[in-house]
C-alpha positions in Angstrom: -40.4 -3.2 -4.4 -38.0 -4.2 -1.6 -34.4 -3.4 -2.2 -31.8 -6.2 -2.6 -28.6 -6.5 -0.6 -26.5 -4.9 -3.4 -28.7 -1.8 -3.3 -28.0 -1.2 0.3 -24.3 -2.1 0.2 -23.4 1.4 1.5 -24.9 0.4 4.9 -22.2 -2.3 5.2 -19.2 0.0 5.3 -18.9 0.1 9.1 -19.1 3.8 9.4 -22.2 3.4 11.5 -22.3 0.2 13.6 -25.2 -2.1 13.0 -27.6 -3.3 15.6 -28.3 -7.1 15.9 -31.2 -8.6 17.9 -31.2 -12.2 18.9 -33.1 -14.5 21.3 -31.9 -17.3 23.4 -33.4 -20.8 23.5 -36.1 -19.6 25.9 -37.0 -16.6 23.7 -35.4 -14.0 25.9 -34.2 -11.2 23.5 -30.8 -9.4 23.4 -29.9 -6.3 21.4 -26.3 -5.3 20.8 -24.1 -3.2 18.5 -22.0 -5.0 15.9 -18.9 -3.1 14.7 -19.4 -4.3 11.2 -21.6 -6.5 9.1 -19.7 -7.6 6.0 -21.1 -8.0 2.5 -20.4 -11.6 1.4 -22.5 -11.8 -1.8 -25.9 -10.7 -3.1 -27.7 -13.1 -0.7 -25.4 -13.4 2.4 -23.7 -11.2 5.0 -21.0 -12.2 7.6 -20.6 -11.2 11.2 -17.1 -11.0 12.6 -16.6 -13.6 15.4 -14.0 -12.1 17.8 -15.4 -12.8 21.2 -17.9 -15.4 22.5 -20.6 -13.0 23.7 -24.3 -13.0 24.4 -25.2 -12.3 20.7 -23.1 -15.2 19.5 -24.4 -17.6 22.2 -28.0 -16.7 21.2 -27.2 -17.1 17.5 -25.9 -20.6 18.0 -29.0 -21.6 20.1 -31.5 -19.8 17.9 -30.2 -19.1 14.4 -32.8 -16.4 13.5 -31.5 -12.8 13.8 -32.6 -9.3 13.0 -30.2 -6.6 11.9 -30.8 -2.9 11.8 -28.7 -0.8 9.4 -28.3 2.9 8.6 -26.9 4.3 5.4 -24.2 6.7 6.5 -24.7 9.0 3.5 -28.5 9.2 3.2 -29.7 8.2 6.6 -31.8 5.5 5.1 -32.7 2.7 7.5 -33.3 -1.0 6.9 -34.3 -4.0 8.9 -32.8 -7.3 7.7 -34.1 -10.8 8.7 -31.1 -13.1 8.8 -30.6 -16.9 9.3 -27.3 -18.1 10.7 -25.8 -20.9 8.5 -22.2 -21.6 9.5 -18.9 -20.2 10.7 -16.0 -20.1 8.3 -12.4 -20.0 9.7 -10.6 -20.1 6.3 -11.2 -19.1 2.7 -11.2 -15.8 0.7 -14.0 -14.1 2.7 -12.5 -15.0 6.1 -9.1 -13.7 4.9 -10.6 -10.4 3.6 -12.4 -9.9 6.9 -9.3 -10.8 8.9 -7.1 -8.5 6.9 -9.5 -5.5 7.3 -9.8 -6.1 11.0 -6.0 -6.4 11.3 -5.5 -3.2 9.3 -7.9 -1.2 11.5 -6.3 -2.7 14.6 -2.8 -1.8 13.5 -3.8 1.7 12.5 -5.4 2.3 15.9 -2.7 0.7 18.0 -4.8 -2.3 18.9 -2.9 -5.0 16.9 -2.6 -7.3 19.9 -6.2 -7.0 20.9 -8.5 -7.7 17.9 -8.3 -11.1 16.4 -10.8 -12.6 14.0 -11.8 -16.1 15.1 -14.4 -16.8 12.4 -16.8 -15.3 9.9 -20.4 -16.1 10.9 -22.3 -16.5 7.6 -26.0 -15.5 7.5 -28.5 -15.8 4.7 -30.5 -12.6 4.1 -34.2 -13.7 4.2 -35.8 -10.2 3.9 -34.9 -6.5 3.7 -37.5 -4.1 5.0 -37.1 -0.3 4.5 -37.8 1.6 7.7 -39.5 4.9 7.2 -37.2 7.8 7.9 -36.1 11.2 6.5 -33.4 10.6 3.9 -30.9 12.9 2.3 -30.3 12.5 -1.5 -27.3 10.4 -2.4 -24.5 12.2 -4.1 -24.0 11.2 -7.7 -20.7 9.5 -8.4 -17.9 11.9 -9.4 -17.3 9.9 -12.6 -18.2 6.7 -14.5 -15.5 4.5 -13.0 -15.6 1.9 -15.9 -15.1 4.7 -18.5 -12.4 6.4 -16.3 -10.6 3.1 -15.8 -10.6 2.4 -19.6 -9.1 5.9 -20.2 -6.5 5.4 -17.5 -5.3 2.0 -18.8 -5.1 3.4 -22.3 -2.7 6.0 -21.0 -0.6 3.5 -19.1 -0.3 1.3 -22.2 1.9 4.1 -23.7 4.4 3.9 -20.8 7.7 2.4 -22.0 9.7 2.5 -18.7 9.0 1.9 -15.1 9.5 5.6 -14.0 6.9 6.7 -16.5 4.5 4.0 -15.4 4.8 5.2 -11.7 4.3 8.8 -12.7 1.4 8.3 -15.1 -0.4 6.0 -12.7 -0.6 8.7 -10.0 -1.3 11.5 -12.5 -4.0 9.4 -14.1 -5.6 8.6 -10.7 -6.2 12.3 -10.2 -7.2 13.1 -13.8 -9.5 10.2 -14.4 -10.8 9.1 -10.9 -10.3 12.3 -8.9 -8.0 10.7 -6.4 -5.6 13.5 -5.4 -3.6 11.8 -2.7 -1.9 8.6 -3.6 1.5 6.7 -3.5 3.1 3.6 -4.9 5.2 1.4 -2.7 7.3 -1.5 -3.9 8.1 -4.7 -2.0 11.7 -5.6 -1.2 12.9 -9.0 -2.5 12.7 -10.9 0.8 9.2 -9.4 1.3 9.8 -7.9 4.7 8.9 -4.3 4.0 7.7 -1.8 1.4 9.4 1.4 0.2 7.9 4.4 -1.4 8.9 5.1 -5.1 6.3 7.6 -6.1 3.7 9.9 -4.4 1.4 12.7 -5.4 -0.6 15.3 -3.5 1.3 15.3 -0.2 3.3 18.0 1.6 6.5 15.9 1.3 7.1 13.2 -1.3 8.3 10.6 1.2 10.4 8.9 -1.5 12.4 6.1 0.2 10.1 5.9 3.3 9.5 2.4 4.4 6.7 0.4 6.0 7.2 -3.2 7.4 4.6 -5.8 6.4 1.8 -5.9 8.9 2.0 -2.2 9.9 -1.2 -0.2 9.2 -3.6 -0.7 6.3 -0.7 -0.7 3.7 1.4 -3.3 5.5 -1.6 -5.5 6.3 -2.9 -5.3 2.7 0.6 -6.4 1.5 0.8 -9.2 4.1 -2.6 -10.7 3.4 -2.5 -9.9 -0.4 -6.0 -8.4 -0.3 -7.4 -4.8 -0.6 -8.3 -3.0 2.6 -10.6 0.0 2.6 -11.5 2.1 5.6 -14.2 4.7 5.0 -14.0 6.7 8.2 -11.5 8.0 10.6 -11.0 5.2 13.2 -9.0 7.2 15.7 -6.5 10.1 16.0 -3.6 7.7 15.2 -1.4 8.8 12.3 0.5 6.4 10.0 3.8 7.9 11.2 3.1 6.6 14.7 2.2 3.1 13.4 5.5 2.9 11.4 7.6 4.2 14.4 6.1 1.6 16.7 6.7 -1.1 14.1 10.4 -0.1 13.9 10.8 0.7 17.6 12.9 -2.4 18.3 15.6 -1.2 16.0 17.0 2.3 16.9 19.1 2.4 13.7 16.0 2.2 11.5 14.4 5.1 13.4 17.6 7.2 12.9 17.4 6.7 9.2 13.6 6.8 8.8 12.3 9.0 6.0 8.9 10.6 7.0 5.9 8.8 5.6 4.0 11.0 3.1 0.4 10.2 3.9 -2.2 12.7 5.2 -1.8 13.2 9.0 -5.4 12.4 9.8 -7.0 10.5 6.9 -10.7 10.0 7.0 -10.8 7.5 4.2 -8.0 5.0 3.2 -7.6 2.3 0.6 -4.7 0.0 0.0 -4.6 -2.4 -2.9 -1.7 -4.9 -3.5 0.1 -5.2 -6.8 0.2 -9.0 -7.5 1.7 -10.9 -10.4 1.1 -14.6 -10.3 0.4 -14.5 -6.6 3.7 -12.7 -5.9 3.6 -9.3 -4.1 5.2 -6.5 -6.1 4.0 -3.6 -4.2 0.9 -1.6 -3.0 -1.1 1.3 -4.3 -2.3 3.4 -1.5 -4.7 6.4 -1.5 -6.3 8.5 1.3 -8.6 11.4 1.7 -9.6 13.9 4.3 -13.3 13.2 3.5 -15.3 10.4 5.1 -16.7 7.7 2.7 -14.5 8.8 -0.1 -13.7 5.3 -1.4 -16.6 3.0 -2.2 -16.9 -0.6 -3.2 -16.9 0.6 -6.8 -13.6 2.4 -6.2 -12.1 -0.8 -4.7 -13.2 -2.8 -7.7 -11.7 -0.2 -10.1 -8.4 0.1 -8.3 -8.1 -3.7 -8.1 -8.4 -3.9 -11.8 -5.9 -1.1 -12.2 -3.4 -2.7 -9.9 -3.6 -5.9 -11.8 -2.7 -4.1 -15.0 0.1 -2.1 -13.3 1.5 -5.3 -11.9 1.6 -6.9 -15.3 3.2 -3.8 -16.8 5.9 -3.9 -14.0 6.6 -7.5 -14.8 7.0 -6.6 -18.5 9.1 -3.5 -17.9 11.4 -5.1 -15.4 12.7 -7.6 -18.0 16.2 -6.7 -19.2 16.4 -5.3 -22.7 18.0 -7.7 -25.2 20.2 -4.8 -26.4 21.9 -4.6 -23.0 25.5 -5.5 -22.8 28.5 -4.9 -20.7 29.7 -1.3 -20.6 32.1 -0.8 -23.5 35.6 0.7 -23.1 34.5 4.1 -24.5 31.8 4.3 -21.8 34.3 3.3 -19.1 36.8 6.0 -19.9 37.6 8.4 -17.1 36.2 12.0 -17.3 37.6 15.1 -15.6 36.9 15.0 -11.9 34.5 17.5 -10.3 36.0 20.4 -8.4 34.8 20.5 -4.8 34.7 17.6 -2.4 31.6 15.8 -1.1 32.1 13.6 2.0 30.1 10.3 1.6 29.7 8.1 4.6 28.7 4.5 4.3 27.5 2.2 7.1 27.7 -1.4 6.0 25.5 -2.7 8.8 22.4 -1.4 7.2 23.9 -0.1 3.9 23.0 3.5 4.7 24.5 6.5 3.0 25.1 10.0 4.4 26.1 12.9 2.3 28.1 14.9 4.8 25.8 14.7 7.9 22.6 14.4 5.9 21.0 11.0 5.6 20.2 9.9 2.1 19.2 6.3 1.7 19.8 2.8 3.0 19.4 -0.9 2.0 19.8 -2.1 -1.5 19.6 1.4 -3.0 22.4 2.5 -0.6 24.6 -0.4 -1.6 24.1 0.4 -5.2 25.1 4.0 -4.8 28.2 3.1 -2.8 29.3 0.6 -5.5 28.7 3.3 -8.3 30.8 5.8 -6.3 33.5 3.2 -5.8 33.7 2.5 -9.6 33.7 6.2 -10.3 36.5 6.9 -7.8 38.7 3.9 -8.8 38.1 3.8 -12.5 36.5 7.1 -13.4 33.4 5.3 -14.6 30.2 7.3 -15.2 28.3 5.1 -17.6 26.6 1.9 -16.2 24.0 -0.7 -17.2 21.4 -2.5 -15.1 22.8 -5.8 -16.3 26.2 -5.2 -14.9 24.7 -4.3 -11.6 22.8 -7.5 -11.5 26.0 -9.5 -12.1 28.2 -7.4 -9.8 29.4 -9.8 -7.0 30.2 -6.9 -4.7 26.5 -5.9 -4.4 25.3 -9.3 -3.1 21.9 -8.7 -4.5 19.2 -11.2 -3.3 18.9 -14.4 -5.3 15.3 -13.6 -6.0 14.6 -10.5 -8.2 14.7 -7.5 -6.0 13.3 -5.2 -8.7 16.5 -3.4 -9.5 14.8 -0.9 -11.8 12.5 0.3 -9.0 15.5 0.6 -6.7 17.3 2.8 -9.3 14.2 5.0 -9.7 14.0 5.4 -5.9 17.7 6.3 -5.8 17.4 8.7 -8.7 14.5 10.6 -7.1 16.0 10.6 -3.6 19.2 12.2 -5.0 17.2 14.8 -6.9 15.5 15.8 -3.6 18.5 15.9 -1.4 21.5 17.1 -3.4 22.8 18.8 -6.5 26.2 17.1 -6.2 25.1 13.7 -7.5 22.5 12.5 -10.0 21.5 9.4 -12.0 20.5 10.2 -15.6 18.8 7.6 -17.7 20.6 7.2 -21.1 18.6 4.4 -22.6 16.8 1.2 -21.9 18.7 -0.4 -19.0 21.5 2.2 -19.0 22.2 5.3 -17.0 24.9 7.8 -16.2 26.3 8.9 -12.8 26.5 12.7 -12.9 29.1 14.0 -10.5 29.3 17.7 -9.7 31.4 17.3 -6.5 34.2 14.8 -6.1 33.0 12.1 -3.6 35.3 11.4 -0.7 34.3 7.9 0.3 34.3 7.2 4.1 33.3 3.7 5.0 32.4 3.6 8.7 33.5 0.8 10.9 30.9 -1.5 12.4 29.9 -0.6 16.0 31.5 -2.8 18.6 
C-alpha cells in the first residue's frame, strides 16, 4: 500500500531541501531544489513563491510537477506527482508560510531579502516510495496526548500567575521532556515581549526583551502563529538578532539583559499565547538536537498555550476582596540601617541600584513609585488595585498585565540584590521588604 501524505509528513520539515522537476510548454525539463515544500492538508502541499524563476514559469505553463523528498530521520525517499492548482496570497496557510519564512530570515540576518509573494497550492496525485536503505524511526519519547492531559491537570491547580509560570515550565520538562523553555509576556502597546520565566539555561534572562518581528519569537508574536524550525539554519545566535533589532536605540542596548536561549539552537519552536485574538505572550523552547520538535509537538504546545492564555486571563482579574490599603498597613516601620543609592532615568523608566542596572519600562516605574511611597510615608504594604489607580504611574489605558510586571520585578530583584524584595502577602497584595534605606536619585533628562 502506498503511503498517504500524513505518513510522510516528516519529509516536509525543510531539513533536507526537496527537488522539483518541471517541464516548459515544449516539454523541455528543468530540475531545481526547493527550500521547503509545505504540508497544507492530507491531499495538498504548497510551494513558497518568492522569486519568479524557471520552476515557477514552467509550472504556470505546464501544471504537472514531480517532487522528490527525503525523510531526514530515516533516509526514506519518495516521489510525488503533483498538479498545480492556484496561488494564494492571503489566508491562514499563506500567513503561516509567511511567518515561518520571516522567522528564519530574521534569525539568519536575511530579514530584508526573503519575502513570500504567494503560496503555490498543488494537489498530490500520487506518492511512490523509492527503494533505498532506511534507518528505523525513533519511537516518540512520550504519548503527547496523555502527557498534555497530565500537564493541564497540574496547571488547573495553579491559583496565581507566578505559580502558573513556574508549573508550566516544570511540567514541560516532566511531561514532555522539554528541558529548555521560557515564557515571555507582551507589553500593553504590543511592541515587544519581556521574559518572565525560564528553565534550563545558564542565565535566567528574567526581564530580557525582544521586539516584535525579531527572530522566531518576535515573528510568532507578530503574526499570531506558531513557528517551528527543526534544524540549525546558520551560526546566528538570538542575542545578535535582538541587538540588531535594538541597534537604533543605544539606550536600549545599554540596559539590555542577556537573552537566555541556547547559543546555537538546532531546533526551535515559538507558540503565541492568544486570548480572543489578543496577544498575551509567547512560549518558546529550543534544543541542541536537530528535529527535536515535530508537528505533534507543535499541536500539543498549541493546545497547551491556549489553556495557559485562558488561565492568565482568569488569574489577572482583580480579586473581589481587594481594597485600598488600610491605615494599619500604611503605618511607617523602622527604617533600614545602611543606604542604597537608587538612580531613576525617566526617559526609559530605568532603575540602577548603585551602578548596577536592574530594570526599565513599566516595571521600573512601579518600583520607583513604591520606593517613593516608602520614603515619603513609610509604606511597605501595597495592593495591585491601588497601583492600577495610581495617577503617578501613567499605566497604559489598555491592560498592561500588571501582575506579570510585578512577578518580573520580584524575580529580577531576587536575582540582583538582597537590599530590596517584593513579598506576596495575599491575592493582589504584596509587601516591599527593605533591608537598606533607599536614597532616591532621579536623573535629569539628557539635553
